C-alpha positions as CSV (number, residue, x, y, z in Angstrom):
1,X,72.0,102.7,93.4
2,X,71.2,105.0,90.8
3,X,70.4,103.2,87.6
4,X,72.6,104.2,84.7
5,X,69.8,102.4,81.9
6,X,65.8,102.6,81.1
7,X,65.9,103.8,77.6
8,X,62.4,102.2,77.1
9,X,63.4,101.8,73.0
10,X,60.4,100.1,71.3
11,X,59.0,99.2,74.4
12,X,57.8,103.0,74.1
13,X,54.7,101.0,71.8
14,X,54.0,97.6,72.9
15,X,50.1,97.1,73.9
16,X,51.2,95.5,77.8
17,X,47.5,93.8,77.3
18,X,49.5,91.5,74.2
19,X,51.1,89.4,77.2
20,X,50.6,87.5,80.8
21,X,51.2,89.3,83.7
22,X,53.5,89.3,85.5
23,X,55.3,88.6,82.3
24,X,59.4,89.5,80.8
25,X,59.2,90.3,77.6
26,X,62.8,90.4,75.7
27,X,63.5,92.1,72.6
28,X,65.1,89.9,70.0
29,X,66.3,93.3,68.3
30,X,67.4,95.3,70.9
31,X,69.5,92.1,71.9
32,X,70.7,92.1,68.5
33,X,71.6,95.7,68.4
34,X,73.4,95.0,71.8
35,X,75.3,92.6,70.6
36,X,76.3,94.1,67.3
37,X,77.7,96.7,69.5
38,X,80.1,94.5,71.3
39,X,81.1,92.1,68.5
40,X,81.7,95.9,66.4
41,X,84.6,96.9,69.3
42,X,85.4,93.3,69.9
43,X,86.8,93.3,65.5
44,X,87.7,96.7,66.1
45,X,90.3,96.1,68.9
46,X,90.7,92.5,67.8
47,X,90.2,90.8,71.5
48,X,87.8,88.1,72.0
49,X,83.8,89.1,73.8
50,X,82.1,86.5,76.2
51,X,78.6,86.6,77.4
52,X,78.4,86.4,81.2
53,X,75.8,83.7,81.3
54,X,75.3,84.8,85.5
55,X,73.8,88.3,83.9
56,X,71.4,86.7,81.5
57,X,71.4,82.9,80.4
58,X,67.5,82.7,78.6
59,X,69.0,80.1,76.4
60,X,66.1,80.5,74.0
61,X,68.4,83.5,73.1
62,X,72.0,81.5,72.6
63,X,71.2,81.6,68.6
64,X,71.4,85.5,68.5
65,X,74.0,85.8,71.0
66,X,76.2,83.2,69.1
67,X,76.0,85.3,65.5
68,X,77.7,88.1,67.3
69,X,79.8,86.9,70.6
70,X,82.5,84.5,71.1
71,X,81.5,82.2,73.5
72,X,80.5,82.3,77.2
73,X,81.9,82.6,80.8
74,X,80.5,80.4,83.5
75,X,80.1,81.3,87.3
76,X,80.1,76.9,88.0
77,X,79.4,73.8,87.0
78,X,75.8,74.4,86.2
79,X,76.6,78.0,84.3
80,X,79.6,76.0,82.5
81,X,77.0,73.2,81.8
82,X,74.5,75.5,80.0
83,X,77.2,77.1,78.1
84,X,78.2,73.5,76.5
85,X,74.7,72.4,75.6
86,X,73.0,75.5,74.1
87,X,75.7,78.3,73.2
88,X,78.2,78.5,71.0
89,X,81.9,79.3,71.2
90,X,84.7,79.1,74.3
91,X,83.8,79.1,77.6
92,X,85.3,80.4,80.8
93,X,84.5,79.4,84.1
94,X,85.1,81.4,87.2
95,X,83.9,80.7,90.7
96,X,85.0,81.5,94.1
97,X,86.0,78.1,94.9
98,X,85.4,74.7,93.0
99,X,83.9,71.6,94.9
100,X,86.4,68.4,94.4
101,X,83.8,66.2,92.7
102,X,82.6,69.0,89.9
103,X,85.9,69.8,89.2
104,X,86.4,67.3,87.2
105,X,83.6,68.3,85.2
106,X,84.3,72.0,85.1
107,X,87.7,70.8,83.2
108,X,86.2,69.0,80.5
109,X,83.5,72.0,79.7
110,X,86.1,74.8,79.8
111,X,88.4,76.5,77.8
112,X,89.5,78.7,80.7
113,X,89.4,77.3,84.3
114,X,90.0,80.6,86.6
115,X,90.9,80.1,90.1
116,X,90.7,82.1,93.4
117,X,93.6,82.0,94.9
118,X,97.4,80.4,93.8
119,X,96.3,77.8,96.8
120,X,93.4,76.9,95.2
121,X,95.5,75.8,92.0
122,X,97.9,73.6,94.2
123,X,94.9,71.9,96.0
124,X,93.8,71.0,92.8
125,X,96.8,69.9,91.1
126,X,96.4,66.1,91.2
127,X,92.8,67.0,89.7
128,X,94.2,68.8,86.9
129,X,97.2,66.7,86.0
130,X,94.5,64.1,85.4
131,X,92.6,65.6,83.1
132,X,95.1,66.3,81.4
133,X,96.4,62.8,81.7
134,X,93.0,62.2,80.3
135,X,93.5,64.3,77.0
136,X,91.3,67.4,78.0
137,X,93.1,70.7,77.1
138,X,92.4,73.9,79.1
139,X,94.2,77.2,80.1
140,X,94.5,77.9,83.9
141,X,93.3,81.2,85.0
142,X,94.0,82.9,88.6
143,X,91.9,86.0,89.2
144,X,93.4,88.8,90.7
145,X,91.9,91.7,93.0
146,X,93.7,95.4,92.0
147,X,92.4,96.8,95.1
148,X,90.9,99.5,93.1
149,X,87.5,100.5,94.5
150,X,85.3,101.7,92.2
151,X,81.8,100.5,93.1
152,X,79.5,103.1,94.0
153,X,77.9,100.5,96.7
154,X,80.2,98.3,98.7
155,X,78.3,95.2,98.5
156,X,78.9,95.2,94.6
157,X,82.8,96.8,94.7
158,X,84.9,93.4,94.3
159,X,88.1,95.7,95.3
160,X,85.9,96.5,99.1
161,X,88.0,96.6,101.9
162,X,88.4,92.4,102.9
163,X,87.1,91.5,99.5
164,X,86.7,87.3,98.9
165,X,86.7,87.8,95.5
166,X,90.4,87.4,93.5
167,X,93.8,87.3,95.0
168,X,95.1,90.6,96.2
169,X,98.2,92.2,93.9
170,X,100.1,93.1,97.1
171,X,100.4,89.6,98.0
172,X,102.2,89.0,94.5
173,X,105.5,87.0,94.8
174,X,107.5,85.8,91.7
175,X,106.0,82.2,92.4
176,X,102.2,83.4,92.6
177,X,101.8,83.6,88.5
178,X,103.8,79.9,88.3
179,X,102.0,77.8,85.6
180,X,99.2,79.6,85.0
181,X,98.4,80.8,81.4
182,X,96.4,84.1,82.2
183,X,94.6,86.5,84.8
184,X,91.5,88.1,85.5
185,X,89.7,91.1,86.8
186,X,86.6,92.4,87.5
187,X,86.0,94.9,88.9
188,X,83.2,97.4,87.3
189,X,79.3,97.6,88.4
190,X,77.3,98.6,85.6
191,X,80.1,101.4,84.5
192,X,82.0,102.9,81.7
193,X,85.2,103.5,80.5
194,X,87.4,106.0,83.7
195,X,87.0,102.9,86.1
196,X,88.4,100.5,84.1
197,X,91.0,102.7,82.8
198,X,92.2,103.4,86.5
199,X,92.1,100.2,87.4
200,X,94.5,99.2,84.6
201,X,96.8,101.9,85.4
202,X,97.4,100.2,89.2
203,X,97.3,96.7,87.6
204,X,99.9,97.5,84.9
205,X,102.8,98.2,87.6
206,X,101.4,94.9,89.9
207,X,101.9,92.7,86.5
208,X,104.3,93.7,84.2
209,X,107.1,91.4,85.2
210,X,105.3,89.1,83.6
211,X,104.0,90.6,80.4
212,X,105.1,88.4,77.5
213,X,104.2,85.5,79.7
214,X,101.0,85.4,79.8
215,X,99.2,84.1,77.3
216,X,95.8,86.2,78.0
217,X,94.4,89.1,80.2
218,X,90.8,88.5,80.9
219,X,89.2,92.1,82.1
220,X,85.7,90.4,83.5
221,X,82.4,92.0,82.7
222,X,80.6,95.3,84.3
223,X,81.8,97.4,81.5
224,X,78.2,99.3,80.1
225,X,80.0,99.2,76.6
226,X,76.5,99.3,75.1
227,X,74.6,102.4,76.9
228,X,75.3,105.2,74.3
229,X,77.3,107.7,76.4
230,X,80.0,104.7,76.7
231,X,83.1,106.2,75.5
232,X,83.6,103.4,73.1
233,X,86.6,105.1,70.9
234,X,88.9,105.3,74.3
235,X,87.9,101.4,74.8
236,X,89.1,100.4,71.5
237,X,92.6,102.6,71.5
238,X,93.2,101.1,75.2
239,X,92.6,97.5,74.2
240,X,95.3,97.7,71.5
241,X,97.3,99.1,74.2
242,X,97.2,96.2,76.3
243,X,97.8,94.1,73.8
244,X,101.2,95.7,72.5
245,X,102.2,96.5,75.8
246,X,101.6,92.4,77.3
247,X,101.5,90.5,74.7
248,X,98.9,88.7,75.3
249,X,95.0,87.8,74.1
250,X,92.7,90.7,75.5
251,X,89.0,89.0,76.6
252,X,86.1,90.7,78.0
253,X,83.5,89.3,79.6
254,X,80.1,91.6,79.3
255,X,77.0,90.3,81.0
256,X,74.5,93.4,81.8
257,X,75.6,94.9,78.5
258,X,74.8,92.3,76.3
259,X,70.5,92.7,77.4
260,X,70.5,96.1,78.4
261,X,67.9,97.6,77.9
262,X,66.7,94.2,76.0
263,X,63.1,94.1,78.5
264,X,60.8,94.9,80.5
265,X,58.5,93.4,83.7
266,X,54.9,93.5,82.7
267,X,52.5,93.9,86.1
268,X,49.0,94.1,87.0
269,X,47.9,96.7,89.9
270,X,45.5,94.1,91.9
271,X,44.3,96.6,94.7
272,X,44.9,100.3,95.7
273,X,44.8,101.7,99.8
274,X,45.5,104.6,101.3
275,X,47.8,104.9,104.4
276,X,49.2,108.1,104.8
277,X,49.7,108.3,100.9
278,X,48.1,106.1,97.9
279,X,49.2,102.1,98.5
280,X,49.1,99.9,95.6
281,X,49.7,96.3,95.7
282,X,51.0,94.2,92.3
283,X,51.7,91.4,91.0
284,X,54.9,91.7,90.7
285,X,57.0,91.4,93.9
286,X,60.5,93.1,94.4
287,X,61.8,90.3,96.8
288,X,61.0,88.0,93.9
289,X,61.1,89.2,91.3
290,X,63.7,92.2,91.3
291,X,66.1,91.3,94.3
292,X,68.4,94.1,93.5
293,X,65.7,96.7,94.1
294,X,65.9,95.8,97.6
295,X,70.0,94.7,97.6
296,X,71.4,97.7,96.1
297,X,68.9,99.1,96.2
298,X,67.3,100.7,93.7
299,X,64.8,102.6,92.1
300,X,63.5,100.3,88.8
301,X,62.5,103.2,85.9
302,X,58.7,102.4,84.5
303,X,57.5,102.7,80.8
304,X,55.9,106.0,80.3
305,X,55.7,107.1,84.0
306,X,54.1,110.8,84.2
307,X,57.0,113.7,85.3
308,X,54.4,116.2,86.6
309,X,55.4,116.2,90.1
310,X,52.0,117.6,91.3
311,X,50.4,114.2,90.5
312,X,50.4,112.6,94.0
313,X,52.8,109.6,93.6
314,X,51.3,105.6,94.8
315,X,53.6,103.6,96.3
316,X,54.0,100.2,95.0
317,X,55.0,96.7,96.5
318,X,54.4,93.4,95.7
319,X,52.2,90.8,97.3
320,X,54.5,89.0,99.5
321,X,54.2,88.8,103.3
322,X,57.3,91.2,103.4
323,X,56.7,94.5,104.6
324,X,59.9,95.6,103.2
325,X,58.7,94.3,99.2
326,X,58.6,98.2,98.2
327,X,59.1,99.0,94.5
328,X,58.9,102.4,95.1
329,X,56.7,105.5,94.6
330,X,56.0,105.9,91.1
331,X,53.0,108.4,88.8
332,X,51.7,105.8,86.7
333,X,51.1,106.7,83.0
334,X,47.6,105.2,83.5
335,X,45.0,105.6,86.6
336,X,45.8,103.7,89.5
337,X,43.0,101.7,89.9
338,X,42.8,97.7,89.7
339,X,43.1,96.1,86.5
340,X,45.3,98.7,85.5
341,X,49.3,97.4,83.6
342,X,52.7,98.9,83.7
343,X,56.2,97.9,82.7
344,X,59.4,98.0,84.7
345,X,62.4,99.3,81.7
346,X,65.8,97.0,81.4
347,X,64.9,94.1,83.4
348,X,66.8,91.5,81.2
349,X,69.9,91.4,83.5
350,X,70.1,90.5,87.0
351,X,66.5,90.1,87.2
352,X,65.8,86.4,85.4
353,X,68.5,84.9,86.5
354,X,67.2,86.3,90.4
355,X,64.1,85.8,90.3
356,X,62.3,83.2,93.0
357,X,59.1,81.6,94.6
358,X,59.4,83.0,98.1
359,X,55.9,83.3,99.7
360,X,54.3,81.0,96.7
361,X,54.5,84.0,94.3
362,X,54.2,83.0,90.8
363,X,57.1,83.4,88.7
364,X,57.1,85.9,85.7
365,X,56.0,84.2,82.4
366,X,58.6,84.8,79.2
367,X,58.4,86.3,75.9
368,X,60.4,86.5,73.0
369,X,59.3,89.9,71.0
370,X,60.9,90.9,68.4
371,X,60.4,94.4,67.9
372,X,60.9,94.8,63.9
373,X,58.7,92.1,63.1
374,X,56.9,92.5,65.8
375,X,56.5,88.3,66.3
376,X,55.7,87.6,69.8
377,X,56.2,84.6,71.4
378,X,55.6,83.0,74.6
379,X,59.0,81.2,75.4
380,X,58.0,79.7,78.9
381,X,54.9,79.6,81.7
382,X,55.4,78.9,85.3
383,X,52.8,76.6,87.4
384,X,52.3,75.6,90.5
385,X,54.1,72.1,89.9
386,X,57.2,74.5,89.6
387,X,57.3,76.2,92.6
388,X,56.1,72.5,94.4
389,X,58.7,70.6,93.0
390,X,61.4,73.1,94.1
391,X,61.3,71.1,97.3
392,X,60.2,68.2,98.9
């Protein structure tokens, strides 16, 4: 999977030795710039823009995000709690399935609760009725599977064959949307405008009978709106047309776009060996700190990597025992020797939220840097107790 980001921005001038290793360094100024773009789209199209916590949930930045966006979308109870505790605005919660003993609190915390099928809603009817009788106010949504394959990698494509995500549009009947306030789709992954338009063209025909009945249509996330080459003017025109055609409020839930190119992951080369090619062992682990490197897979962009193909690359891997804990082959911008510092770009979204402590590998520290003022703050550092207390 080819990454669509990797602009160094202000990090091109950041001294990597200012922080612990390994560590995430998030640029507050870049977050503001991204959110400003999203707010401009929101205002021009007169829609709502929510931030997806599943992609980026560094809640110490909630005050920054809250200045621009209309709220948050959550993927279950704990994210809904986080949204209610730290973030301003509306909360929209979707999960492929809910545990009955958690649904009551989710209904209390959320403005929109989105289900995966009409059958789920029917089974939850008593809980929904009790919550409304108790004075809780929330909308009920249904996630639809538009059955339009757009993903570069099937495991990231919600419309892949036999997907568990969303109610397939070829199963829609007159009764499917009874009692439904809005519909939700999420069909993109790090993509621009064309896949969204292609998805909508198919969805339009499937849901046209309900135009005028739906209060809102949530177009989900995966939109790379803040990428420099995104077709923003076309997006605004499209969103205005959707509103006019459907009579519904339109909602978007960007996640990656909020934090695109807003953080680096700083690491240190611990050792070098040779096994048919130069090998480097680092304190950054693909499996522990950047799982998508293995899951996608993809090759993260290195800050300042040398492009001279005559320079012999070094294969970088982490300190874990997993043989496949390999990040990739790189031509380092500094001598490839123990103690060398380096950084990978665009590591805010879907890296920070996926870190783990397999093998007892230490979690990266988290810094907030403002490239406009050069203020640098250590937000959180992890120690042995964080590893120990995960299990008993």
